[in-house]
Each structure stands twice: as structure tokens, then as C-alpha cells.
C-alpha positions in Angstrom: -7.4 -65.2 -27.4 -4.6 -62.8 -26.8 -6.9 -60.5 -24.9 -7.9 -63.4 -22.5 -4.3 -64.2 -21.9 -3.5 -60.6 -21.0 -6.5 -60.4 -18.7 -5.6 -63.6 -16.9 -2.0 -62.5 -16.6 -3.1 -59.2 -15.0 -5.3 -61.0 -12.5 -2.4 -63.3 -11.4 -0.1 -60.3 -11.0 -2.7 -58.5 -8.8 -3.2 -61.6 -6.6 0.5 -61.9 -6.2 0.9 -58.3 -5.1 -1.9 -58.6 -2.6 -0.3 -61.7 -1.1 3.1 -60.1 -1.0 1.8 -57.0 0.9 -0.2 -59.1 3.3 2.8 -61.3 4.0 5.2 -58.4 4.6 2.7 -56.7 6.9 2.8 -59.4 9.5 -0.8 -60.4 9.9 -2.2 -56.9 9.4 -0.1 -54.9 11.7 -1.1 -51.2 11.7 0.3 -48.3 13.6 -2.8 -46.6 14.9 -1.2 -43.7 16.8 0.3 -41.4 16.0 -1.3 -41.2 12.6 0.9 -40.4 9.6 1.4 -36.6 9.1 0.9 -35.7 12.8 2.9 -32.6 14.0 4.6 -32.3 17.3 6.7 -29.6 19.0 8.4 -32.4 21.0 7.5 -36.0 22.1 6.0 -35.5 25.5 3.7 -38.3 26.8 2.7 -39.0 23.2 0.5 -42.1 22.7 2.1 -44.8 20.5 -0.3 -47.6 19.6 0.0 -50.5 17.2 -2.8 -53.0 16.4 -2.5 -56.4 14.9 -4.4 -59.6 14.2 -3.4 -62.8 16.0 -2.1 -65.3 13.6 0.9 -67.5 12.8 3.5 -64.8 13.4 2.0 -63.3 16.6 0.9 -66.1 18.9 1.4 -64.7 22.4 2.4 -60.9 22.2 4.2 -59.6 25.3 5.2 -56.1 24.4 6.0 -53.7 21.5 9.0 -51.5 20.9 8.8 -48.3 18.9 11.5 -46.9 16.7 12.2 -43.7 14.8 14.4 -43.2 11.8 17.2 -40.7 12.7 19.4 -39.8 9.7 18.7 -43.2 8.2 19.2 -45.3 11.4 16.4 -46.8 13.2 16.6 -45.8 16.9 14.5 -47.1 19.7 12.5 -44.3 21.5 10.3 -46.4 23.8 8.4 -49.5 24.5 5.2 -50.8 26.1 5.3 -52.3 29.6 6.1 -56.0 29.8 3.0 -56.4 31.9 -0.1 -54.9 30.6 1.4 -53.3 27.5 -0.6 -55.4 25.1 -4.2 -56.2 24.9 -5.1 -59.5 23.3 -8.5 -60.5 22.0 -9.7 -63.4 19.9 -9.6 -61.2 16.7 -7.7 -57.9 16.9 -5.1 -57.0 19.6 -2.9 -53.9 20.3 0.1 -52.7 22.2 0.5 -49.1 23.4 2.7 -46.8 25.4 3.0 -43.1 26.3 6.4 -42.1 25.2 8.4 -39.0 26.1 11.6 -38.1 24.3 12.6 -34.4 24.2 16.0 -35.0 22.6 14.8 -35.5 19.0 15.7 -32.5 16.8 13.2 -30.8 14.5 12.6 -32.8 11.4 10.5 -35.3 9.4 10.7 -38.9 10.7 9.4 -42.4 10.0 8.2 -44.4 13.0 8.0 -48.2 13.3 7.3 -51.0 15.8 8.4 -54.5 16.6 6.1 -56.9 18.6 7.7 -59.6 20.8 6.1 -63.0 21.5 6.3 -64.3 25.0 8.3 -67.4 24.4 11.4 -68.9 25.8 13.5 -67.7 22.9 11.9 -64.2 22.9 11.6 -64.3 19.2 11.0 -61.0 17.3 7.9 -61.8 15.4 7.7 -58.8 13.1 10.8 -58.4 11.0 9.6 -56.4 8.0 9.8 -53.0 9.9 10.0 -50.9 6.7 6.4 -51.9 5.9 5.0 -50.5 9.2 6.3 -46.9 9.1 4.3 -43.8 9.5 5.5 -40.2 9.0 5.6 -37.7 11.9 6.8 -34.1 12.1 8.7 -32.6 15.1 8.9 -28.8 14.9 9.8 -26.7 17.9 10.9 -23.7 15.8 8.7 -20.8 14.9 8.4 -19.7 11.3 11.2 -17.5 9.9 10.2 -14.0 9.2 12.2 -10.8 9.6 11.4 -7.1 9.2 13.5 -7.2 6.0 11.0 -9.8 4.7 8.3 -7.2 4.7 8.3 -5.7 1.2 5.3 -3.4 1.7 4.7 -1.1 3.5 8.0 0.3 4.5 8.9 2.3 7.7 8.4 6.0 7.1 6.5 5.4 3.8 3.5 7.5 2.7 0.4 5.7 1.6 -3.2 6.5 0.5 -6.2 4.7 -0.9 -5.5 0.9 -1.3 -2.4 -0.3 0.4 -0.9 -3.7 -0.4 0.6 -5.6 2.5 3.2 -8.2 1.6 5.6 -10.4 3.6 7.7 -13.5 3.1 7.5 -16.2 5.8 8.9 -19.8 5.8 8.8 -22.9 8.0 11.2 -25.6 6.9 9.5 -28.4 8.8 5.8 -28.2 9.0 5.1 -25.1 6.9 3.4 -21.8 7.8 -0.2 -22.1 8.7 -1.2 -18.4 9.2 0.3 -15.0 8.5 -1.6 -12.1 10.2 -1.0 -8.4 9.7 -1.8 -6.5 12.9 -2.3 -2.8 12.3 -2.1 -0.3 15.2 -2.0 3.4 15.3 0.7 5.5 17.0 -1.1 5.2 20.4 -1.1 1.4 20.2 -4.8 1.1 19.4 -5.6 -1.8 17.0 -7.2 -0.7 13.8 -7.2 -4.0 11.9 -6.1 -7.6 11.9 -5.8 -9.0 8.4 -4.9 -12.6 7.4 -2.5 -12.8 4.5 -3.2 -15.0 1.5 -0.4 -17.3 0.2 0.7 -16.5 -3.3 0.8 -19.8 -5.1 3.8 -21.9 -4.1 5.8 -18.9 -3.1 6.6 -18.0 0.5 5.0 -14.6 0.3 1.6 -13.7 1.9 -0.4 -10.7 0.6 -3.5 -8.7 1.5 -4.9 -5.3 0.4 -6.5 -2.9 2.8 -8.3 0.4 2.0 -6.6 3.1 4.0 -9.6 5.5 3.7 -11.1 3.5 6.6 -8.3 4.8 8.9 -7.8 8.4 10.0 -4.8 10.2 8.6 -1.8 9.6 10.8 1.1 7.3 11.8 0.7 3.5 12.0 2.6 0.3 12.8 2.3 -3.2 11.6 3.3 -6.4 13.5 3.5 -9.7 11.6 2.2 -12.8 13.4 3.4 -16.0 11.6 2.2 -19.3 13.1 2.7 -23.0 12.2 0.3 -25.8 12.9 1.8 -26.6 16.3 1.4 -22.9 17.5 5.1 -21.9 17.1 4.6 -18.2 16.8 6.9 -15.5 15.4 5.7 -11.9 16.0 9.0 -10.1 16.0 8.8 -8.5 12.5 7.4 -5.0 12.5 7.0 -1.9 10.4 7.0 1.3 12.4 5.6 4.8 11.7 4.4 4.6 8.2 2.0 7.3 7.2 -1.6 7.1 6.0 -2.6 10.3 4.3 -5.7 10.6 2.2 -5.9 14.4 2.3 -4.8 16.5 -0.7 -2.4 19.4 -0.2 -3.6 22.9 0.6 -3.1 25.4 -2.2 -3.0 29.2 -2.1 -3.5 30.5 -5.6 -4.0 34.2 -6.7 -3.3 36.7 -9.5 -2.7 40.4 -9.3 -5.5 41.2 -11.7 -8.5 39.3 -13.2 -9.8 41.7 -15.9 -7.1 43.2 -18.2 -6.8 44.6 -21.8 -5.1 42.6 -24.5 -1.3 42.0 -24.2 -1.2 43.3 -20.7 0.8 41.2 -18.3 -0.8 39.2 -15.4 1.3 37.8 -12.6 -0.1 34.7 -10.7 1.4 32.9 -7.8 0.7 29.4 -6.3 1.9 27.9 -3.0 1.2 24.5 -1.7 1.6 22.9 1.8 0.8 19.5 3.3 1.0 19.1 7.0 1.3 15.2 7.2 3.2 13.5 4.4 4.7 16.7 2.9 4.8 18.0 -0.7 6.3 15.9 -3.5 9.1 18.2 -4.7 9.6 16.1 -7.8 6.1 16.7 -9.1 5.7 19.5 -11.7 8.0 22.5 -11.6 9.0 22.0 -8.0 5.8 20.8 -6.4 5.5 23.7 -3.9 5.2 27.1 -5.5 5.6 29.0 -8.8 5.0 32.4 -10.4 3.4 32.4 -13.8 2.3 35.0 -16.4 -0.8 33.6 -18.2 -1.3 34.6 -21.8 -3.3 37.7 -22.6 -2.5 37.7 -26.3 -6.2 37.3 -27.3 -9.4 38.7 -26.0 -12.1 36.5 -24.3 -13.9 35.6 -21.1 -13.2 32.8 -18.6 -9.6 32.2 -19.6 -7.8 29.8 -17.2 -4.6 29.5 -15.3 -4.1 26.4 -13.1 -1.9 25.2 -10.3 -1.5 21.5 -9.4 0.5 20.1 -6.5 1.0 16.5 -5.2 1.9 15.3 -1.7 4.2 12.3 -1.0 1.1 10.0 -0.6 0.2 10.8 -4.2 -2.8 13.0 -3.3 -3.3 15.7 -6.0 -4.8 19.2 -5.6 -5.5 21.4 -8.6 -6.6 25.1 -8.4 -8.0 27.0 -11.4 -8.4 30.8 -11.7 -10.5 32.5 -14.4 -9.8 35.9 -15.9 -11.1 38.1 -18.8 -9.1 39.8 -21.5 -10.7 42.8 -23.4 -9.4 45.0 -26.2 -8.6 48.7 -25.8 -11.6 50.1 -27.6 -14.1 48.2 -25.5 -12.4 48.6 -22.2 -14.0 52.0 -21.4 -17.5 50.8 -21.9 -16.9 47.6 -20.1 -15.4 49.4 -17.2 -18.5 51.6 -16.6 -20.9 48.7 -16.5 -19.1 45.8 -14.8 -17.8 45.1 -11.3 -14.9 42.8 -11.0 -15.4 39.3 -9.6 -13.2 36.1 -9.8 -13.7 32.4 -9.9 -11.4 29.9 -8.3 -12.0 26.1 -8.5 -10.0 23.6 -6.4 -10.0 19.9 -7.3 -8.6 17.2 -5.0 -7.6 13.9 -6.7 -5.7 10.8 -5.5 -3.6 9.1 -8.2 -4.1 5.7 -6.6 -7.9 5.8 -7.0 -10.4 6.5 -9.7 -12.5 8.6 -7.3 -11.9 12.3 -6.9 -13.4 15.0 -4.8 -14.1 18.5 -6.2 -14.9 21.5 -4.1 -15.6 25.0 -5.4 -13.9 27.6 -3.3 -15.9 30.3 -5.0 -18.9 29.6 -7.2 -18.3 30.4 -10.8 -20.0 33.7 -11.7 -19.6 33.7 -15.4 -21.9 32.9 -18.3 -20.8 32.0 -21.8 -21.3 34.6 -24.4 -21.5 37.5 -22.0 -19.0 39.7 -20.2 -17.6 37.8 -17.3 -17.1 39.8 -14.2 -14.3 38.6 -12.0 -13.4 39.6 -8.4 -9.7 39.8 -7.6 -8.3 39.5 -4.1 -6.0 42.5 -4.5 -8.8 45.1 -4.0 -8.8 46.3 -7.6 -11.7 48.4 -8.6 -12.4 46.5 -11.8 -11.3 49.3 -14.2 -9.0 47.8 -16.8 -5.6 49.3 -17.0 -5.4 51.6 -20.1 -2.4 52.8 -22.0 -1.9 56.7 -22.2 -3.7 58.0 -25.4 -2.5 61.5 -26.9 -5.2 63.6 -28.7 -3.6 65.5 -31.7 -6.0 68.4 -31.5 -5.3 69.0 -27.9 -1.5 68.8 -28.6 -1.7 71.3 -31.5 -3.9 73.7 -29.5 -1.5 73.6 -26.6 1.5 74.4 -28.9 -0.4 77.3 -30.5 -1.4 78.8 -27.1 2.2 78.5 -25.8 3.5 80.2 -28.9 1.0 83.1 -28.8 1.7 83.6 -25.1 5.4 83.8 -25.7 4.9 86.4 -28.5 2.7 88.6 -26.3 5.2 88.4 -23.5 8.0 89.7 -25.6 5.9 92.5 -27.1 4.8 93.8 -23.7 8.3 93.7 -22.5 9.5 95.7 -25.4 6.7 98.3 -25.1 7.5 98.9 -21.4 11.1 99.8 -22.2 10.1 102.5 -24.7 7.5 104.0 -22.4 10.1 104.4 -19.7 12.4 106.2 -22.0 9.6 108.6 -23.0 8.8 109.4 -19.4 12.4 110.1 -18.6 12.8 112.5 -21.6 9.6 114.5 -20.8 10.6 115.5 -17.2 14.0 116.5 -18.3 
């Protein structure tokens, strides 16, 4: 029983609401044009049209006056012509006018209308104006975007591989419809036109582009921010940022490539990058160094490496191989091997998982055998040996020197006596 009472009560309430809405609407008055949510830069010959059904309130419509809500006050903006402004039929009638009003500032507005009957008293037949309103947008201002709103890239920045483009743009009235990143090279040629994607409810727009599609060089970006009524802002720009997908050039060498154990090797490395320049904060100083790789143990294909990075995060690594032999085996190795070297250069970009490897000189060594390396200093391949002293040769040399000294003094003494003898005899 309770459920039936609740059901009947709900039905009565619904019927009452329908009656109330119908009564307030004034016999089905509807603003046909402009439709709610329409955007305008300004009101210039805009069609305003209201339709209605003839009934007890509207018996002999003469004209319609249209209003707009400015700061909470309903202000008249135009009306239909007294003659011919309303079309009346047996069922549905309408009143219309083309209205121009360029003094209305940017904003969001409600519009309304009042229909007049053609009677002696000129009675206003529709008095519930709040129930007839539509919403329109007037926006004559381009979206707001400045160069400082561009968070990436930055002027003079260095970039490689995937580049994220990010800008903030707002439009307080209608909202931003499109943000476009126009990429041109230093000569003004267009390389790409990319539409940014709005990040959720934020005002930022973002898109990623692969810079490997562009030749290395200088580029500019112009932001085109547009709203739905074609107010365009294209004043924000990023100038002369660098696209560089080429790794630095490395010069890497050692003064010897085949040495005996514990002998010192001196290796040098120098790096240059013609476009973005060398990252001086990478490694030791990012440009050059002198190193003395270890020779404390014997073995073939020992390595010394040099790595440099440019300001666009491109890496280049050079590897040099060398052999270390012990003193006892150096003489036999020298007589059978010619000296060769191996240098491997690897180019890598830290922003990408891809890397390019190029061998400057093919590796010429095999595991488990003597590795012959070729230096670029013109060395003959003979390992440098420490001076070895033979004790037998040393002893023999001392004996010969002593014997010679003794004979010298004996001969000298003999000659003096012989001279004395000769002198005595002739006397």
C-alpha cells in the first residue's frame, strides 16, 4: 500500500513540473537562433530568431525584442521590424531580425526575447524572460601564448633523437581549439607542421618529433594558437635551436702498441664537434686527455678507451688495443712479428637505444695467439729492451785491460835500460 502511495505521489509531482515548465515557457517559445553555445567574434548581422505557438498569451504578435545579459542586467540589443518581423501561421509562428552590435565586450552571455501583441495597450505577452535564455560567446581576442610559455625546446638549445615540444596556451572565453608547432630551418624552409595534444585539463600542449628526420643544423619554431572563431596568435617563437645527431670526431693514438712488461705507454685522445660543440662536463674534461694504460701484466689485446660527448648528448668511444710481452720472450716475438694496431670507434646517442658502430681499422688479432699491432708512430715493431750485462764479457774485458796495462809498463821500463846501455857503449 505504501509503495502505491509513493508511486502516485511521484506521478503527481512529475505532472506538476511539466505544467509549471509549460506555463512559464509561454506557449512553447523557443529561441531558434543563435543556438546555445554559439561563438562570435562580434555581433555583425547575426540572425536572431524566436519561434512560438499561437495560444492564449500570443494572439496577434507584432514584433520581438531581443535582450542580452550584461553584468547581470538585461539590455536590449535589437528587435524585429514592426512590419514583417513576425510570421504567423495556424500552428507555429516566428519572429526574426538580423542584429549588429559591435560594442559588446568579450564574454559569455545569456540572450532572451520578448514578443509583443498588436493590441491597443501593446501588452508584453511573454514576461518569464529567464526561461527563454540561450548562452552565446563573444570572443574577439586571440589565445594568449608568449615565447616564455614555450618550455621546450629553448633558443640555442642542442637536441638529438626524440624532441618533446611543449607550450602553454589559454583562451579565457571560448578556449583554445588548435595549437600547431611550425618547424622551419635557418633558410625559412618548412620542415614540419605538428599539432599539439592537450595534456588533460591543463593548458599545455605537447607533441614529440624524431629529429633524425631533419638534417643537422639550426631550426626555428613558430607557435600557431587558434580558437574556434579563428582568432589566431602566431607571435611566440623559438629561434636557432640546434638539431645534431652526429657524434663527435675523436683522434686517439698511443706512442707504442707492443711493449714489454712494466714499460710505460703514453696515449692521447682529442675530440671535436663542429655543430653543437663538446660537453666539457662529461668525463675528465670532455675534450682531450693523456693516459698511461697499464702494462703490469703480459697479454694480447689489452684495451685503452677514450669517450667524448657533445652538447646534444651524442657519444663517441674509441678503443685501442695493445700487447704486453715479458723480457724473455720479447726477442723471439720480435723476429717473427710485424707490428699492427686495432682501433674501434663507437658512436652512441644517450637519448636513444640505437647505436652505430664503425670500425676504423679491422681487428687483426686472434685469441690465444700473438697479436700483431700497427702503431701510427712508424715503430718497427721491435719491443724496447732494457740493457742486459753479460758477466763473462765483463770479466774478460777487465782481464784484458789489466794485462795490457802490465805489458805497457814493462815495455816502457825495458826501453829506458836499453837507452842507458847504448849510451855507455859509445863512450
